[in-house]
N, C-alpha and C positions, 0 to 999 in steps of 0.2 A: 504493499499500500504506500501511497504517498505520505511523506512525513509532514502532514498539515493538520490544522485544527479541523478541517471538514472531515477528516478520517474518523474523528472521535465522536462516533454516533451511538445513540442509546442501545442499539442492538448488536454490537460488536465487543470483542475481546482483543486488545492489541498488546503485542510484545515489543518493547523498545530495548535494544542493546546499544547503549551509548559508552561502551567499553569499561568505564569506571562504575557504572551502575546498570542494572537490569530492571526494567519495570513492566509490570503487567497492569494494564488499565482495563476496567470492566465498565461498559456503559451502564446507565441508569437502569434500563430494562433488565439487562443481565444480572445486575446487582440485586434487583428487586425479586427476581426469580431464584437466585441463590439464597437469599434471606428467607424466602418463602419455603425453602426445602425442596424444590424440585429435583435437585441433584441426587437427593437421597431416595427418590421414588424410582423403582425399577422401570416404570413406564417412560421415564425421561432419561434413559441410559446415554442417549446421544448428547443431551445437555451436559451430563456429568463429564463425558468425554471432552466436550468443548471446553470446560473449565480446566480439566487436568492437562490438556495438551500443552498449553503455554508454560505450565509449571515444569513439566517434564523437559521441555525444550530448554527452559532456563537453567535447570540442574545440569544439563549436558554442556551448555556453555560455560557455567561456572567451574565445572571440574577441570576444564582445560585452560582457564584463564589465570594469569598472574600479571598483576596483582589481583586478588580475589575481589570481585565487584560487589558493590552493595546491591541488595536485592529488596524490592518492595512491590506490593500489590496496592493499587489505588483504584479509586472510582470517583464520579463526580461529588464535589463537596468535601472530600478528604484532603487533609492538609498536605500529604505528599503529591497531590495532583499538580501542584504548582512546579514540581521538579520536571515532571512530564511536559507540561505546557510550555516550559522555558526552552525546550528542545525542538518544538514543532514550529513549522512556518505558520504565520497568520494565514487566515482564509483569503482566497483570491477574490472572494465576493464581498469582503469587508472594506 
């Protein structure tokens, strides 16, 4: 995906590798579904896989990286979101 604010949508999970830190950002809808416990319901196994995939990718990156990067998971309204937003380009429509 493009590294732009426009990529940060409610229904996506993004993984950012900025060398010194790795961030997973979950859109508002994804975070609400996770909070509601959909990932624990066997009927939503695909959603659980969607949440686990970026974590597994992050682990693989961190195992090979020196110095060891900081890792965080964030979502809209979280204080760590500012770290992610400082790395992305502003929207072309703004």
